[in-house]
N, C-alpha and C positions, 0 to 999 in steps of 0.2 A: 453683552452691553452692560454699561453701568446704570445705577439708579437714575443718575442725571440724564442719561441718554434716553431712557424710557420715559422720564418725565418730560423730556423735550418733545416727544411725540404726543404726549397727553396735552402739553401746552399748545401744540399746533391744532389739535382738535378743539381745545377751548377757544382759540382764535376763530376757528371756522364757525363754532356756535355763536360767537359774538356777531360775526358777519351775517348770520342768519336771524339775528334779533333775539337769540336765546341767551341766558345767563352763561358766561364763558367758563364752563367747566368741561374738562376732557378726562377720559379714562382709558387705560390700556391694561389688558390682562395678558401676562407672558408666562411660559412654562419655565421649568428648571434650567433649560438650555438658553433661555432668553428669547425664544421664538414667540412672536405675537399670536395669541390664540383669538383674541377679539378686541375691538375698540368701541368706544361710545362717546357721544357728546350730548349735552343737555338738549332735550327736545320736547319738553312738555307743551310749549305753545304750538309748535307745528303739528305735533301728534295728538293734540287735545287729550293729553294723558298726564295727570298730575304726578304719576310715578315715573315718568320718563327722564329721570336723573341720569347723568352720564354713567354712573356705576350700574344702575339697573339695566340700562341699554346694553352695556358691555357684558354684564352677567347673562342676560337673555341670549345674546349672540354666542357667548362661550358655551353655554348649556346646549344650545342647538348644535354647535360645531362638534361638541364632544358627545352628544347623544345621551346626556344624563344631567339631571337637576343638581346632583352633588358632583362638583367638578373634581377632576383628578387631583391627587395630592401634589403639593409643591408649587401651586400657582401663586403668582404675585400680582396684586392689583395695584396699579398706579393711578392716582387721581390728583388733580390740581388743587382741590379744596377738601379739607377735612370732611369725611362722609357724615351726613345727618343720621339721625336715629333710624329712619327707615332703611337707608342704604346700609348702615351698620348691621342691622338685623339680616338683611338680604345676604351680605358678605358672610355672616356667620352661617346661615342656612346652606349657602353654597359650599362651605368648607374651604374658603380661601386661606392658604397658608400664611400669607403675609400681605399687609396693606402698607403702601408707601404713599404719603400725601404731601402736597406742597404747603399751601397756606393753612394756618389754623383758622377756625371759625368759632370764636367765643360766643356768638349769638346762636348759631344754628348747628353747630358741630355735635356729633353724638359719640365720638370716640374718646378724646381727651378733654372735651368740654361737655356741657349739657348732660344728657342721659348717660353718658359713658357706658354704652351698651356692652362692650366687651368685659367690663369690670363687674357686671352684675352676676350674682350667683346663679340666676336663671339662664344665663348665656351658655349654651352647650358647646359652642365651638369658639375659641378665642385665638384669632390669628396674631402673629407678631405684628407690631406696628412701628414704623419708622416715619417720623414726622420732619417737616422742615426741608425736604429735598426741593430745591428750586423755589423755595418759599417766596422770595422777593419778586421773582418773575411771575409766579402764580398770583400773588396779591396785586401786582401792578396791572395785569390783564383785567382783574375784577374791578379795581378802582377806576381804570380808564373807561370801562364799559358803563359803570354806574354814574360816573361824572358826566359822561356825554348825555345821559338821560335826565339829568337834573336841571 
């Protein structure tokens, strides 16, 4: 499957999060063959957990499925919004090979904005990063969600 197809699944998860009243962010982790290992959607409100970002939810599920906190080589993480610093740190610790994200987050991003976690000399694992995949669709889901709440 293509990056756009995997991001399409992440977008479906983001829409489901929005329907549940959560910020609409979705995440999918796939192996080298394109098989889905784990999925996650934002859930900090429902789970009463400030760390329950879509990436963290998916990373926890992937670690449980694979039986290791360091995920196997070659995994790609797709997420609809640029990961924050917390999520970027978790992605590094999990040894994700590649991160693909949709919309940039100039305010809260931690990959190409803000903390730029992977660019820090103290970052031990630096995944490849591809940004802007389905960026317009990812941004539209977020804008609609927050517009409806204002």
